[in-house]
N, C-alpha and C positions, 0 to 999 in steps of 0.2 A: 503492497498499499502506500500511496506517495503520502509524504508530512510536511507540512507547512514546516518551511526551514527560519520564517522568522518570527518571533513569540507576538509581534504585533498585529499579527491576521491569524484569521479562525483556521481549525484543524479542515484538513480536506475534506472529511465527510458535510462537516458546515459548509463549506463554498459549496458542493454539490449540492445540497439541500437548499441552499440561496438560490443559486442558479435554476433547479426547479422550479420553485417558488414563483420565482420574477418571468420564469419562462408561461406557465399556468396563469401570472395576472395579466400580463402581455396579451395573450391570445385571446383570454377572456373579454377584457375589457375594452381593446384596439380592434377586435375583431379582423375584415378581411384588410382595411389599411394598417397592419402587422403583418403581413406576410413575406415585406421586404427581409426579415429576419433569416428568411432559409440559407440563404445562401451564405448563412454563419455555419447552420448545422453543416450543410455540403462539404464546404471547407475541410471543416472538425472530421468528419467521417473520412473524407477523403485521405487527409494527413495519417490516420489509424491506419488504412490500409496500406499506405507508404510503409511499413514497417512489417507489418503481420504477415503476409506472403514471405517475402525476404528470409525472416526470422525463422517460419517455420519448415522451408525447404534446408535450411543451413543446419538449424537442428537436429533434423531427420538424420540428415549426411552424416553428420560429425558423431552423434551419439551412437547409430544405428554402425556405425565404419567403424569406432572402438571395441565393437563386441567380438566375442570367440564364436566359433559355430556352434558349440553347445551354449551359451548363452545365449543366442539369436534363437536356436529352435525352442528354448524353454519359453522364451520371452512370446515367441511368436505364439504358441500354443496357448498360454495366457491370456495375450491380447485377443485370439479368436473367442476364447469364452467371453473375455467381459465384454466385446463388441456385441456377439450375440445377447447377452445381457440385455445391454442398453436400449438396443432396437426391444426388446420384448418388454422390458419395462416403460420406455416411453411410449411405444404403440398402446400399453394398458391404460397407462397416465392419461393419456389424450381420451381413450373411452370413457374413464371415470370423470373425467374434469367437464365431458359433455352435458353430464346428468346433474351437475353443477347450476348451469344455468337454467332462468327460466323460459318457457314458452315464448319464442318473437315472433308477435304478429306483424306484419305489414301487407301493406298494399301490392297488388301483382300489377305490374305496366309490362309494354312490350320493350326489348331491347337487342339490338341486333347480335350483341354478343349471345344470345340464346341460340341463334339456328350457328353463327359461324363455328368450325370444328376448331378445336384445341391443336395448339403446335406443338407438334412432337419433338422432345428435347433431342437435338444429336448427341446420343449414348457415346459414340465411338472418341468424339470431341471431349466430350466431358470426361472420360477415363481414362484415354488413350493420349500420353503426352507426344506425340508425333512432331509438334515444336514448344519444346519446355516453356521458352521464351514468350510465344503466344499466347500461352497456359496460364502464363505469370502475368501479364498485359490484360487477359480476360478474365483473373478472376476463377481462373478451372480449378477449384480446391483439390475433386478427386485424382485428377491428370497430374497435380504438382506434387500431390503427397505418393502417387505413384511412381515417380521419376524420383523423388527423394530416398525412398524407402528402397530402389533399387541400384540407385550408384550407394545408396549404405551398403547394402548387403553384398555388391561387387567390391566394397573396399574392403571387407571382413579379410579376405585371404590374400589381400596386398600386401607385400613386405613395403618396408620404409615408408608407412603412409603418415606416420607423426608427424612431418613436417608439415605438411598441407594439412590437417587436422588440428594443428596447432593456430595455423593463420584462419582457419574458418573460427577457432576459439576468440580471436582479434575482432573476427567479423560481426561475433555473434556479441561481444563486449559492446560495441560500437552500436548496432542496431537496437539495443537493451536501454543505452543510454539514450540514444534518439526516442524512443516510445516511451521513457519516462518525461521528457521536454514536452511532448504532445501530449501527454496523461495531462499535465498539470495545466494544460488547457480546457480539461473536462469540463469544469463551471461553467463556462464561454461556450462550450461548445453543445452543453445540457441546455442553456438558455435557448440557445437558436434552434434546437430540435423541437423541444417541449414547445416552445415558442409558437412557431408556424403552426405545427398540429395542433395545438390549442385554438387556433385563428379559424380553424373548420368546425368546432365544437359549440353547441350552445349550451348553456348552465343546465338543461334537464341532460343532455348526452355525456356531460361531465359527471352529474349523479349515479349513471348509469356505468359509467367507467369504473367506479369504487368497489364494485361488485365483482368484475372483471381482477383487479389488483388482488382483493381480499382472495379470490378460489385460486391466481396464479403462485400470490404467497406464499398460502399454506401448503399448497402442493410440492413447490420449491423447498422449503422447509424439509417437508418429509421425506423428499429424493434427497438431500442433502444427508440428512442422518442417515438414512438408508447406506449410499454411496459411500460415506465415511468409515463405516463398519466394513461394507463390502472391501474397500481399497485396504482397509489393516489387516483384515484377512487374508487379501490375496498377494499383498507385499510382505507380509511377515515374516515369511520364509525367506524370503530372499534379504531382506535386511538382516534377517539372524545369520544365514551365512556369509553373507559380507563381513557382517562384525567378527565372529570367528577366524573366518581366514587372516584377515586384517590384525587381530589376537594373535594369532600363531606365527603370522611373520614378524611383528615387532616381538613378542615374548619369546 
């Protein structure tokens, strides 16, 4: 978490709440005349995306490349179980959350979107990184992950790879510091995003939004408690093994 460096400024969490509150007030009181703050939110989201995908790419390549074949196979098995569990629990949570909302009755009207066939996604472009740079530029996250994992796995058996991995660590440190600089602007970005969103909301719609936030918050708390326990059960054997191996080496 980013903390405020100066004692004269409120804590970072308080700054986020101030930005959120000002954004809500901006949208509800100014209405359509306050839509110009949209560029502030768009700029902030763009700055966040600037560091996320390069950081994910380099992190996967560096960390997977340092593994041994035994460690890689073990982590692959555990990761498969965790991913399948995430999918199942995520789908179950969505189904349960739908029963938490009341039935919403609205008027029916004709729209051309009702008869327009949906666009089929290009699954090859989404998952196959035929051009990794194009995938990075177009935010094709699955293709980027597959490319990074493939390159990391290929580096496992490469000799004299430490100089390359050390240089990747330097780049990761630079990206981490750049990301911290962007995160410090989160209160301003929060104001722009919430302010623009609130311009299209009425007081009645804002009241209905509270129910969604309560259900979403309750689901997030339950899932966080469950996944923290599951993470401990999955990672405990690896942490214990690493600790014992380190103790044997040192002592």
